[in-house]
C-alpha positions as CSV (number, residue, x, y, z in Angstrom):
1,X,-20.3,-66.2,-38.9
2,X,-17.4,-64.9,-36.8
3,X,-18.5,-62.9,-33.9
4,X,-17.5,-61.3,-30.6
5,X,-19.1,-62.4,-27.3
6,X,-19.5,-59.7,-24.6
7,X,-20.0,-60.9,-21.1
8,X,-20.8,-58.0,-18.7
9,X,-19.8,-59.0,-15.1
10,X,-20.6,-56.9,-12.1
11,X,-18.6,-57.7,-9.0
12,X,-20.1,-57.8,-5.6
13,X,-19.0,-55.3,-3.0
14,X,-15.3,-55.2,-2.2
15,X,-14.6,-57.9,-4.8
16,X,-13.7,-55.9,-7.9
17,X,-10.0,-56.7,-7.7
18,X,-10.6,-60.3,-6.9
19,X,-13.1,-60.6,-9.7
20,X,-10.5,-59.1,-12.1
21,X,-8.0,-61.8,-11.0
22,X,-10.6,-64.5,-11.3
23,X,-11.4,-63.5,-14.9
24,X,-7.6,-63.6,-15.6
25,X,-7.9,-67.4,-15.0
26,X,-10.9,-68.1,-17.2
27,X,-10.6,-65.6,-20.1
28,X,-7.4,-67.1,-21.6
29,X,-9.0,-70.6,-21.7
30,X,-11.2,-69.3,-24.5
31,X,-8.2,-69.8,-26.8
32,X,-8.4,-73.6,-26.2
33,X,-11.9,-73.6,-27.5
34,X,-11.3,-71.8,-30.8
35,X,-11.3,-68.2,-29.7
36,X,-9.0,-66.0,-31.8
37,X,-8.7,-63.3,-29.2
38,X,-9.9,-62.4,-25.8
39,X,-9.9,-59.3,-23.5
40,X,-11.1,-58.2,-20.1
41,X,-12.0,-54.5,-19.7
42,X,-12.6,-52.8,-16.4
43,X,-14.6,-49.6,-16.1
44,X,-12.7,-46.7,-14.6
45,X,-15.8,-44.9,-13.4
46,X,-17.3,-48.0,-11.9
47,X,-14.6,-50.5,-10.8
48,X,-17.1,-53.2,-10.1
49,X,-18.1,-53.3,-13.7
50,X,-16.0,-55.7,-15.9
51,X,-16.5,-56.7,-19.5
52,X,-15.1,-60.0,-20.9
53,X,-14.8,-60.2,-24.7
54,X,-13.9,-63.1,-26.8
55,X,-13.8,-63.5,-30.6
56,X,-14.9,-66.9,-32.1
57,X,-15.3,-68.0,-35.6
58,X,-18.3,-70.1,-34.7
59,X,-21.0,-69.9,-32.1
60,X,-20.7,-73.6,-31.4
61,X,-17.1,-73.1,-30.3
62,X,-18.3,-70.3,-28.0
63,X,-20.9,-72.6,-26.5
64,X,-18.3,-75.3,-25.9
65,X,-16.3,-72.8,-23.9
66,X,-19.3,-71.3,-22.0
67,X,-21.0,-74.6,-21.2
68,X,-17.8,-76.6,-20.8
69,X,-16.6,-78.1,-17.5
70,X,-13.9,-75.5,-17.0
71,X,-16.2,-72.5,-17.2
72,X,-19.0,-74.3,-15.2
73,X,-16.6,-75.1,-12.4
74,X,-15.2,-71.5,-12.5
75,X,-18.7,-70.0,-12.2
76,X,-19.5,-72.3,-9.3
77,X,-16.2,-71.4,-7.5
78,X,-16.5,-67.7,-8.0
79,X,-20.3,-67.3,-7.8
80,X,-20.1,-65.0,-4.8
81,X,-17.8,-62.7,-6.7
82,X,-20.4,-61.4,-9.2
83,X,-24.0,-60.5,-9.4
84,X,-26.5,-62.6,-11.3
85,X,-27.9,-63.0,-13.8
86,X,-25.0,-63.1,-16.1
87,X,-26.2,-62.7,-19.7
88,X,-23.8,-62.9,-22.6
89,X,-24.3,-61.1,-26.0
90,X,-23.1,-62.5,-29.3
91,X,-22.2,-59.7,-31.8
92,X,-21.5,-60.2,-35.4
93,X,-18.4,-58.3,-36.5
94,X,-19.5,-56.0,-39.3
95,X,-16.6,-53.5,-39.3
96,X,-13.1,-53.5,-37.9
97,X,-10.1,-51.3,-38.1
98,X,-6.7,-51.2,-36.6
99,X,-3.6,-48.9,-36.7
100,X,-0.5,-50.9,-37.5
101,X,2.7,-49.6,-35.9
102,X,6.3,-50.3,-36.9
103,X,9.0,-48.9,-34.7
104,X,6.4,-46.7,-32.9
105,X,5.2,-45.1,-36.1
106,X,1.9,-45.7,-38.0
107,X,2.1,-47.7,-41.2
108,X,-0.3,-46.8,-44.0
């Protein structure tokens, strides 16, 4: 079943900006492993809190990404940038909506 994976990251002190940049390297690689979309969100009230989100059609594709050589090496290289443990959460998408725009106006 298609789902969204949420990975809450919490940057170590003075590394919020650098953590955001580091996530900019690894998050797009999800597309190589079957993700249909990805995003990184940063909390405005707590700039050390970042949330990585990726949509996958199968959990096996997610596990290939998370446990693959690229992500393992990334976590090793940037391990001082975030607090551990890092636990991901698989969410089944049960409802979705989106406003479509054409020329800046909503389309029904």
